[in-house]
C-alpha positions in Angstrom: 9.8 -7.4 7.0 8.4 -4.3 5.4 6.6 -2.9 8.5 7.9 -0.1 10.6 9.5 -1.4 13.8 9.8 2.0 15.6 7.0 1.2 18.1 8.2 -2.3 18.9 7.9 -3.0 22.6 10.5 -5.7 23.0 13.1 -3.1 24.0 10.6 -0.5 25.2 10.9 3.1 24.2 11.6 6.5 25.6 13.2 6.9 29.0 12.8 3.1 29.7 14.5 2.1 26.5 16.8 -0.9 26.9 20.5 0.3 26.9 21.5 -2.9 24.9 19.0 -2.1 22.1 21.5 -0.7 19.6 24.0 -3.6 19.9 21.1 -6.1 19.7 19.8 -4.5 16.5 23.3 -4.5 15.0 23.8 -8.1 15.9 20.5 -9.1 14.3 21.3 -7.2 11.2 24.7 -8.9 10.9 23.2 -12.3 11.5 20.4 -12.0 9.0 22.8 -10.5 6.3 25.3 -13.3 6.8 22.6 -15.9 6.7 21.1 -14.5 3.5 24.5 -14.6 1.7 25.4 -18.1 2.9 22.2 -20.1 2.9 20.3 -21.2 -0.3 17.2 -22.3 1.5 15.8 -23.4 4.9 13.5 -26.4 4.9 11.2 -27.7 7.6 12.0 -31.4 8.1 9.6 -32.2 10.9 6.6 -30.9 12.8 7.0 -27.9 15.1 6.5 -28.7 18.8 4.6 -26.0 20.7 5.9 -24.6 23.9 3.0 -24.8 26.4 2.6 -21.6 28.4 -0.3 -19.6 29.8 0.8 -16.2 28.4 3.5 -16.8 25.8 3.3 -18.4 22.4 6.3 -20.2 21.0 8.0 -23.5 20.0 10.0 -26.0 22.0 11.3 -27.5 18.8 11.4 -26.6 15.1 13.3 -29.2 13.1 15.0 -27.5 10.1 17.5 -28.3 7.4 19.8 -25.5 6.2 21.1 -25.8 2.7 24.3 -23.9 1.9 24.4 -21.5 -1.0 
């Protein structure tokens, strides 16, 4: 959370920059700010299930319990 995200490639940069990038960044900021004010903690209640893929790494399932603040 402390690293610089200026060179992040998810939205590309320069002339090929995604036109939806500013609204997506704003939506993420609003979501995380709201989550931080309304949630006391997030607990894992089960094992993560990997998403099998040749080039991507991710999860099919991540069972969580959200405890309100």
